[in-house]
C-alpha positions in Angstrom: 105.0 64.4 96.3 102.5 64.0 93.5 102.9 66.8 90.9 106.5 67.5 92.2 109.3 67.9 89.7 112.2 65.8 90.6 115.5 64.9 88.9 116.7 61.3 88.9 120.2 60.7 87.6 120.0 63.9 85.6 116.5 63.2 84.2 113.9 65.7 84.9 110.6 63.9 85.9 107.1 64.8 87.2 105.7 62.6 89.8 102.2 61.3 88.7 101.3 59.0 91.4 102.5 56.7 94.1 102.2 53.0 93.6 102.7 50.8 96.7 104.7 54.0 98.2 106.9 54.2 95.1 106.8 57.2 92.9 105.3 56.6 89.3 107.0 59.3 87.2 107.2 60.5 83.6 110.4 61.9 82.1 110.1 65.4 80.7 111.8 67.5 78.0 113.9 64.7 76.6 114.1 66.2 73.1 114.4 62.8 71.6 112.1 61.8 68.7 111.3 58.3 67.3 108.8 57.0 64.8 106.4 54.5 66.5 107.4 51.8 64.0 105.9 49.8 61.1 102.8 48.8 63.0 100.8 50.1 66.0 101.9 47.2 68.2 104.2 48.6 70.9 105.7 45.2 71.7 107.4 45.1 68.3 108.0 48.8 67.7 111.0 51.0 67.1 109.6 53.2 69.8 110.0 50.5 72.3 113.6 49.9 71.3 114.4 53.6 71.6 112.7 53.9 75.0 114.5 50.9 76.4 117.8 52.0 75.0 117.4 55.5 76.5 116.4 54.1 79.8 119.4 51.7 80.0 121.7 54.6 79.2 120.4 56.6 82.2 121.3 53.9 84.8 118.0 54.5 86.5 116.6 51.5 88.3 112.9 51.0 88.3 110.1 48.5 89.3 108.4 46.5 86.6 104.7 47.4 85.8 102.1 45.9 83.6 101.2 47.9 80.5 97.8 47.3 79.0 97.9 47.4 75.2 94.2 47.2 74.6 93.3 49.5 71.6 90.9 52.4 71.6 88.4 50.2 69.9 88.5 47.5 72.4 90.9 45.1 70.5 92.9 43.2 73.2 95.0 41.0 70.7 98.2 42.9 71.6 97.9 41.8 75.3 99.9 43.4 78.1 103.6 43.9 78.6 105.4 43.6 81.8 108.3 46.2 81.6 110.3 48.7 83.7 109.7 51.6 81.3 107.2 52.5 78.7 105.2 55.5 77.5 101.8 56.0 79.3 98.7 54.2 78.1 95.7 56.4 76.9 94.0 55.6 80.2 97.0 56.6 82.3 97.2 59.9 80.3 93.7 60.6 81.0 94.1 59.9 84.7 97.1 62.0 85.1 96.3 64.7 82.5 95.7 67.4 85.3 99.2 66.9 86.5 101.0 66.5 83.3 99.5 69.0 81.0 101.1 72.1 82.5 104.6 70.5 81.7 104.0 69.5 78.2 106.1 71.2 75.5 106.2 68.9 72.6 104.3 66.0 71.0 104.9 62.5 72.3 103.7 59.0 71.9 101.4 56.9 74.1 101.4 53.0 73.7 97.7 52.7 73.0 96.9 51.5 69.5 94.0 53.4 67.8 92.5 50.2 66.4 93.1 46.8 64.9 92.9 45.5 61.4 90.6 42.9 62.7 87.9 45.7 63.5 88.6 48.5 61.2 91.5 48.4 58.7 92.3 52.2 58.6 92.6 52.4 62.4 95.4 49.8 62.6 97.6 52.5 61.1 97.3 54.8 64.0 98.5 55.2 67.5 97.5 57.5 70.4 99.7 60.5 70.8 99.6 63.8 72.8 100.1 67.2 71.1 102.0 70.1 72.5 98.8 71.7 73.8 98.1 68.6 75.8 95.3 67.2 73.6 95.3 63.5 72.9 94.7 62.3 69.4 95.8 59.6 66.9 98.8 59.8 64.6 100.2 57.5 61.8 102.6 55.2 63.3 105.3 56.1 60.9 105.5 59.7 62.1 108.2 60.8 64.7 107.2 62.1 67.9 108.9 62.6 71.3 109.7 60.1 74.0 108.0 60.5 77.3 108.9 57.3 79.2 107.1 56.5 82.4 108.5 54.3 85.1 108.1 53.4 88.9 111.0 54.4 91.0 112.1 52.3 93.9 111.6 54.5 96.9 114.3 52.7 98.9 116.8 53.3 96.1 116.3 57.0 95.4 114.7 58.5 98.5 116.6 57.1 101.5 119.6 59.3 101.2 121.7 60.9 103.8 122.5 64.6 103.3 125.9 63.8 102.0 124.4 61.9 99.1 123.0 65.2 97.7 124.8 67.8 95.7 124.8 71.5 97.0 122.6 72.3 94.1 120.0 69.7 95.0 120.1 70.9 98.6 119.6 74.5 97.7 116.9 73.7 95.3 115.0 71.8 98.0 115.4 74.6 100.5 114.2 77.1 97.9 111.2 74.9 97.1 110.3 74.6 100.8 110.7 78.4 101.4 108.9 79.0 98.1 111.6 81.5 96.9 
């Protein structure tokens, strides 16, 4: 299942991992852009508002996860966030890069701040981002990049379906995948 492309409520996702048997996925090809905000703190960012609004509109149900907001320079002042949906952290991107990179088409935000004003004033204006070629870098928080929300699906809600719960297109796609057509 890891590395598979799945569609959940019309949203194309790639499975990055399994957490307690539940798929950890990232949404692909959303074609929605947002500035990060007026600071590099995800908790109070415009990006968070856009991600959570998008997610609410999908009707997808997910399991909460802790998102570590430690900056690249080690600043821990932003703490962590317990949420059902958020972009990947830099550490998560590094861990899942080999799965995700072939599917990247546009730039998107990560939640990891580049630095803090307490350690280095210039770094507090930047947030980690991923470029269309898959390379990670830092970008000014006022720029607009894509949304790539990650979330943990509840396996009991999405993967214990009877055949009648699937559309014909979903069944045909699964058969083609298994037959490698």
